[in-house]
C-alpha positions in Angstrom: -20.9 20.3 6.0 -18.5 18.6 8.1 -17.5 15.0 7.6 -19.9 13.6 10.1 -22.9 15.2 8.4 -21.8 14.2 5.0 -21.4 10.7 5.6 -23.1 9.8 8.3 -26.6 8.4 8.6 -29.6 6.8 10.9 -29.5 3.2 12.0 -32.4 2.6 9.2 -30.1 3.6 6.4 -26.9 1.4 7.2 -24.4 0.6 4.9 -23.9 -3.2 4.1 -20.4 -4.6 3.6 -18.6 -7.6 2.6 -15.0 -8.2 3.4 -13.0 -10.8 1.8 -9.9 -12.3 3.3 -11.7 -11.9 6.4 -9.0 -13.9 8.7 -6.3 -11.3 7.9 -4.8 -8.9 10.0 -6.0 -5.9 8.0 -9.8 -7.2 8.2 -9.2 -7.9 11.7 -8.4 -4.3 12.4 -11.7 -3.3 10.4 -13.8 -5.4 12.3 -12.9 -4.1 15.4 -13.5 -0.8 14.4 -17.1 -1.6 12.8 -18.1 -2.6 16.3 -18.4 1.1 16.9 -20.0 2.6 13.7 -23.3 2.3 13.6 -23.8 3.5 9.7 -22.0 0.0 8.9 -23.4 -3.5 9.4 -21.3 -6.4 8.2 -23.5 -8.4 5.8 -21.0 -11.0 4.7 -17.5 -12.5 5.8 -15.5 -14.6 3.0 -12.1 -16.8 3.8 -11.0 -20.1 3.5 -10.1 -20.4 6.9 -13.8 -19.9 8.8 -12.6 -21.2 11.9 -10.4 -18.8 12.2 -12.8 -15.6 10.9 -15.2 -17.6 13.9 -12.4 -17.3 16.4 -12.0 -13.5 15.6 -15.3 -13.2 15.7 -15.6 -14.2 19.3 -12.3 -12.6 20.4 -13.8 -9.2 19.5 -16.9 -9.9 21.6 -19.4 -10.5 19.1 -22.2 -12.8 18.9 -21.5 -16.3 17.8 -24.9 -16.9 16.7 -24.9 -13.9 14.5 -22.8 -15.6 11.9 -24.9 -17.8 9.6 -24.3 -20.0 6.7 -26.2 -18.2 3.5 -29.0 -20.6 3.9 -29.5 -19.2 7.1 -29.6 -15.3 6.8 -32.0 -13.0 8.4 -32.1 -9.4 9.5 -28.8 -8.3 12.0 -26.9 -12.0 10.7 -23.8 -11.8 8.8 -23.0 -14.5 6.3 -19.8 -16.4 6.8 -18.3 -18.3 3.5 -15.2 -19.8 2.1 -16.5 -19.1 -1.5 -16.0 -16.3 -3.1 -17.9 -17.4 -6.1 -21.1 -17.3 -4.1 -20.6 -13.9 -2.4 -22.5 -11.6 -4.6 -25.4 -13.6 -3.8 -25.4 -11.7 -0.4 -27.3 -8.5 -0.4 -24.2 -5.3 0.4 -23.4 -2.3 -0.8 -19.8 -2.3 -0.8 -16.9 -4.7 -1.1 -13.6 -4.7 0.8 -11.4 -6.8 -1.0 -8.2 -8.0 1.3 -7.5 -11.5 0.1 -4.0 -10.5 -0.9 -4.4 -13.3 -3.7 -4.0 -11.6 -7.1 -6.4 -14.0 -9.3 -9.0 -14.5 -6.6 -9.1 -11.1 -5.3 -9.1 -9.6 -8.9 -12.2 -12.0 -9.8 -14.2 -11.2 -7.3 -13.6 -7.5 -7.2 -14.3 -7.5 -11.1 -17.4 -9.3 -10.4 -18.9 -6.9 -7.6 -18.2 -3.9 -9.6 -20.0 -5.6 -13.0 -23.0 -5.9 -10.4 -23.2 -2.4 -9.3 -21.6 -2.9 -6.0 -18.6 -0.8 -4.6 -15.2 -1.6 -4.2 -12.6 -0.6 -1.2 -9.1 -2.3 -2.3 -6.8 -3.2 0.3 -5.1 -6.0 -1.6 -2.1 -3.9 -3.4 -1.5 -6.8 -5.1 -4.5 -6.8 -7.2 -4.5 -3.3 -8.2 -0.6 -3.0 -9.1 -1.9 -5.5 -11.9 -5.2 -4.8 -12.5 -6.4 -0.8 -11.4 -7.1 0.5 -14.8 -9.5 -2.5 -15.6 -11.3 -2.3 -12.2 -11.6 1.8 -12.7 -12.9 1.3 -16.2 -15.5 -1.5 -14.9 -16.5 0.8 -12.4 -17.1 3.6 -14.7 -19.0 1.2 -16.9 -21.5 0.2 -13.9 -21.7 3.4 -12.3 -20.3 1.9 -8.9 -17.0 3.4 -7.7 -13.6 1.5 -6.8 -11.1 3.2 -4.6 -7.7 2.2 -2.4 -8.9 1.9 1.1 -7.9 4.8 3.2 -6.0 3.8 6.1 -3.4 2.1 4.2 -0.4 3.6 3.0 -1.2 3.7 -0.4 -4.3 5.8 -0.1 -3.1 8.0 2.5 0.0 9.1 0.4 -2.4 9.4 -2.8 -4.6 11.8 -0.4 -1.7 13.9 0.8 -0.4 14.1 -2.9 -3.5 15.3 -3.9 -3.8 17.9 -1.0 -0.1 19.3 -1.8 -0.9 19.6 -5.6 -4.0 21.7 -4.6 -1.8 24.0 -2.6 0.0 24.5 -5.6 4.1 23.3 -4.0 5.9 21.7 -6.1 6.7 18.3 -4.7 10.4 17.0 -5.3 10.0 13.2 -3.7 7.3 11.3 -1.5 7.1 8.2 0.1 6.7 6.3 3.2 9.1 4.8 5.8 9.5 1.1 5.8 7.1 -0.6 8.2 9.2 -1.2 11.3 11.8 1.4 12.8 15.0 1.0 13.7 15.6 1.9 17.3 19.0 2.8 18.5 20.2 3.1 22.1 23.6 5.0 22.4 24.1 3.9 25.9 24.3 0.4 25.3 25.2 0.5 21.3 22.0 -1.6 20.4 19.9 -1.5 17.7 16.4 -2.8 17.6 14.4 -4.0 14.9 10.8 -5.7 15.7 11.9 -8.7 17.8 15.6 -8.7 16.9 18.9 -7.0 18.8 22.1 -5.9 16.9 25.3 -4.5 18.6 26.1 -1.3 16.5 28.4 0.8 18.4 29.6 2.8 15.0 25.9 4.4 14.8 26.3 6.6 17.5 28.9 8.8 15.4 26.4 8.9 12.6 23.1 10.1 14.6 23.6 13.7 13.3 23.5 14.2 9.2 26.8 16.1 9.1 27.2 18.2 6.2 27.6 15.5 3.3 24.2 14.1 3.3 25.0 10.9 0.9 28.3 9.8 2.6 26.4 9.8 6.3 23.6 7.6 4.7 26.5 5.5 2.8 27.9 5.0 6.2 24.3 4.3 7.9 23.5 1.7 5.3 26.8 -0.2 5.8 26.2 0.3 10.1 22.7 -1.5 9.8 23.7 -3.8 6.9 23.0 -6.9 8.8 19.2 -5.9 9.5 16.9 -7.2 6.4 14.8 -3.6 5.8 13.2 -4.1 2.3 10.1 -5.8 1.6 8.0 -6.5 -1.9 5.1 -5.2 -0.2 6.8 -1.8 -0.4 7.7 -1.9 -3.8 4.2 -2.7 -4.7 3.0 0.0 -2.3 5.1 2.6 -3.9 4.4 1.2 -7.8 0.3 1.5 -7.0 1.3 5.4 -5.8 3.6 6.0 -9.0 1.4 4.8 -11.4 -1.6 7.0 -9.8 -0.3 10.0 -9.4 2.8 9.8 -11.8 6.1 9.6 -9.8 9.0 7.6 -10.8 11.8 6.0 -8.6 15.6 7.4 -9.2 16.1 3.6 -10.1 14.7 0.2 -10.3 15.6 -0.4 -6.2 14.1 1.8 -3.8 16.6 3.3 -2.0 15.7 3.0 2.0 17.9 5.5 3.3 18.5 5.6 7.2 16.7 8.7 8.5 15.2 10.4 11.2 12.3 12.5 10.7 13.7 15.7 11.2 16.0 15.0 8.2 13.9 14.6 5.7 13.7 17.6 4.4 17.8 17.6 3.8 17.9 13.6 2.8 15.1 14.3 0.0 16.3 17.3 -1.3 17.7 17.7 -4.8 21.3 16.4 -5.4 22.6 19.7 -6.4 21.2 20.9 -3.1 23.1 18.6 -1.2 20.2 16.0 -1.1 19.9 12.4 -2.8 16.8 13.1 -5.1 18.1 12.9 -9.0 15.3 15.2 -10.2 11.6 16.6 -9.0 8.6 14.0 -8.9 10.4 11.4 -7.3 9.2 8.2 -5.1 11.2 6.6 -2.3 10.9 4.2 0.9 12.9 5.4 4.0 14.0 3.2 7.2 13.1 5.5 9.9 15.5 5.9 12.8 14.9 7.0 16.2 16.0 6.5 20.1 14.3 5.1 22.5 11.2 7.0 23.7 11.0 9.0 20.3 7.8 8.9 18.4 7.6 6.7 15.5 7.0 7.6 11.9 4.8 4.7 12.3 4.6 3.4 8.5 3.2 7.3 7.7 3.9 8.8 4.1 5.7 11.8 3.1 6.0 14.7 0.6 8.8 17.0 0.3 8.2 20.3 -1.2 10.6 23.3 -2.2 9.3 26.2 -0.2 7.9 29.2 -1.5 7.8 32.1 0.7 10.7 32.4 3.3 8.9 33.8 5.9 6.1 31.4 5.9 8.6 28.8 6.3 10.9 30.1 8.6 7.8 30.9 11.3 6.6 26.9 10.4 10.1 26.2 11.4 10.1 27.8 14.5 6.8 25.9 15.3 8.2 22.5 14.8 7.9 21.4 11.2 10.4 19.5 9.0 12.3 22.5 6.9 15.6 21.6 5.4 18.4 23.6 6.9 19.1 25.7 3.5 15.3 26.8 4.0 14.6 25.6 0.4 12.8 22.5 1.1 9.6 21.0 3.5 8.1 18.0 4.3 4.5 17.3 4.8 4.1 14.3 6.6 1.5 12.0 8.4 2.8 10.1 10.8 0.6 7.0 10.8 -1.9 4.8 9.3 -4.4 2.9 10.9 -5.3 -0.2 8.7 -9.1 -0.9 9.1 -9.2 1.3 12.0 -10.0 4.4 9.1 -11.4 2.3 6.4 -14.9 3.1 7.5 -14.5 6.8 6.4 -13.6 5.2 2.7 -16.7 2.7 2.9 -19.1 5.8 4.1 -17.5 7.9 1.5 -18.2 5.5 -1.6 -21.5 4.5 -0.3 -23.0 8.1 1.0 -21.5 10.4 -1.3 -20.3 8.6 -4.3 -16.9 9.9 -3.5 -13.7 8.3 -4.0 -11.4 9.2 -1.3 -8.0 8.0 -2.4 -7.9 7.2 -6.0 -8.2 8.8 -9.5 -7.2 7.0 -13.2 -3.8 6.2 -13.3 -1.4 8.4 -15.3 2.0 7.0 -14.5 4.3 4.9 -16.7 5.7 3.2 -13.5 5.0 -0.6 -13.2 6.0 -3.5 -10.3 8.0 -6.3 -11.9 10.2 -8.8 -11.1 14.3 -9.5 -11.8 15.6 -13.3 -11.1 17.6 -13.2 -7.8 19.8 -16.0 -9.1 19.2 -18.6 -12.0 15.6 -19.8 -12.2 15.2 -22.8 -14.3 12.6 -24.0 -16.8 9.8 -25.6 -15.1 9.6 -23.2 -11.7 6.7 -22.5 -10.6 6.8 -18.7 -9.0 5.8 -19.2 -5.5 4.4 -16.2 -3.5 3.9 -16.3 0.0 4.8 -15.2 3.6 3.8 -11.6 5.4 5.0 -9.3 2.6 4.0 -11.5 -0.1 7.1 -12.0 -1.4 8.1 -14.1 -4.5 10.6 -17.0 -4.2 13.7 -15.9 -5.8 12.3 -12.7 -7.4 13.8 -9.1 -6.6 10.5 -6.6 -6.9 11.6 -3.8 -9.1 10.1 -0.6 -10.2 10.6 -0.1 -14.2 9.1 2.2 -16.7 6.8 0.5 -19.5 7.8 2.7 -21.8 11.7 1.4 -21.2 10.9 -2.3 -20.2 9.0 -3.2 -23.1 5.3 -4.2 -23.2 5.7 -7.6 -22.7 7.2 -7.4 -19.0 5.2 -8.8 -16.8 3.6 -7.6 -13.6 5.1 -9.2 -10.5 1.8 -10.4 -9.2 0.6 -11.4 -12.5 3.7 -13.9 -12.7 2.9 -14.9 -9.2 2.4 -18.6 -9.3 2.9 -18.7 -13.0 5.6 -21.6 -14.2 8.8 -20.6 -16.2 9.3 -21.8 -19.5 12.5 -21.5 -20.0 16.1 -20.6 -18.0 16.3 -17.3 -16.9 19.8 -15.9 -15.5 20.3 -13.7 -12.5 19.1 -10.5 -13.2 16.6 -11.2 -16.0 13.5 -9.4 -16.0 10.3 -11.5 -15.9 8.4 -11.4 -19.5 5.3 -12.7 -20.4 6.7 -15.0 -23.0 8.8 -16.7 -20.2 5.8 -17.8 -18.5 2.7 -19.9 -18.7 0.0 -21.1 -16.3 -1.2 -17.2 -16.0 -4.6 -16.3 -14.7 -6.5 -15.7 -17.8 -9.0 -13.0 -16.3 -5.8 -11.2 -14.8 -3.7 -11.8 -17.9 -6.3 -9.9 -19.6 -6.9 -7.0 -17.3 -3.3 -6.4 -17.0 -3.1 -6.0 -20.6 -5.7 -3.0 -19.8 -8.7 -4.8 -21.5 -11.3 -3.7 -19.4 -15.4 -4.3 -21.2 -17.2 -5.7 -22.0 -17.3 -7.7 -18.7 -15.4 -11.2 -18.6 -17.3 -14.2 -17.5 
């Protein structure tokens, strides 16, 4: 049976989906795709900015009259609301949670699971704090909980699962940062999104050379003016690490400036000339490319040890990424299609009861925060921006077993108030915070059942 046969359905058996954070960019890509997926209908959309949702709906060419409030629902209509608490009054099969708000996203996801509705989680902020609780709630109610296919955490977990089934030893996994470094040797100009930097020295660093760590150090120095790291990257890699048992080499990710063809050499063990401290590491790299070259597109990778030399020499001849010494290979997916792919996850849950991208966590790594500079008592830890950064706090990946049971998950700490003066570099700890959302704090402590009110 192929995927279409497994997940397809007749129009009379359509899956009903509710989407929170419906005015966000991820929801936009999902709504655009759902126009072409006959097996799914949009039962409800929830966002504080209902006018923004109406504008997106109209821009996608959908009938404005089909958006109604809960009192006007009828066959073929979609409920639009700004009230998460009333969302479960609408009949639906699958919730796609995309608010990005840790406390509110957790509350609606937990309520949906307790009601026996499946949940597809886009809000990595929620998952990084409460995945074990949500998985336990799903198991208790008979529903399914999974990350959203099309986003990097789900895509990387799926890639890791496939590689492990093949029996290959994984040395390192990760993804590229969201936006490429595009370098034009003819002009010496480096483009990063809409920013342009003159970096003439980078032309001499386009080849990896014999000393990989030194080349990476020089590249890093050359592009030091570019802000390349984001809290979102740390959150995504924390989710994968916790789920699949990987660890970083250090609290802060490396972000080496790398070309796609170099990944198997860069993410080799240090003893073989790479930068990896041991097997099972996780990281993010900054993709360097020339104008006109294909992008890694925020995709995901797994670097493995090669086995039969003849096999991997054959694959290298076909263009696959194999290290220069032949000992490592990079398997990768150079894409993440966001909501364009997510309908497959929705259908897999509703039609086959299959989680396409999640298993029970088994790792020790969590996303925490260190004060970037001094934080005075009484400061509220504001969260915002495109990457949901927490103001004056650096994201770090720590091991729970080493950091201590009282270390605060970063997105539990967001919007909380600091109760004592913190010095630069201090970890955020639960005892130093007040105003935590009580339900999310309970979930973070891995208490799952019975259901909370």
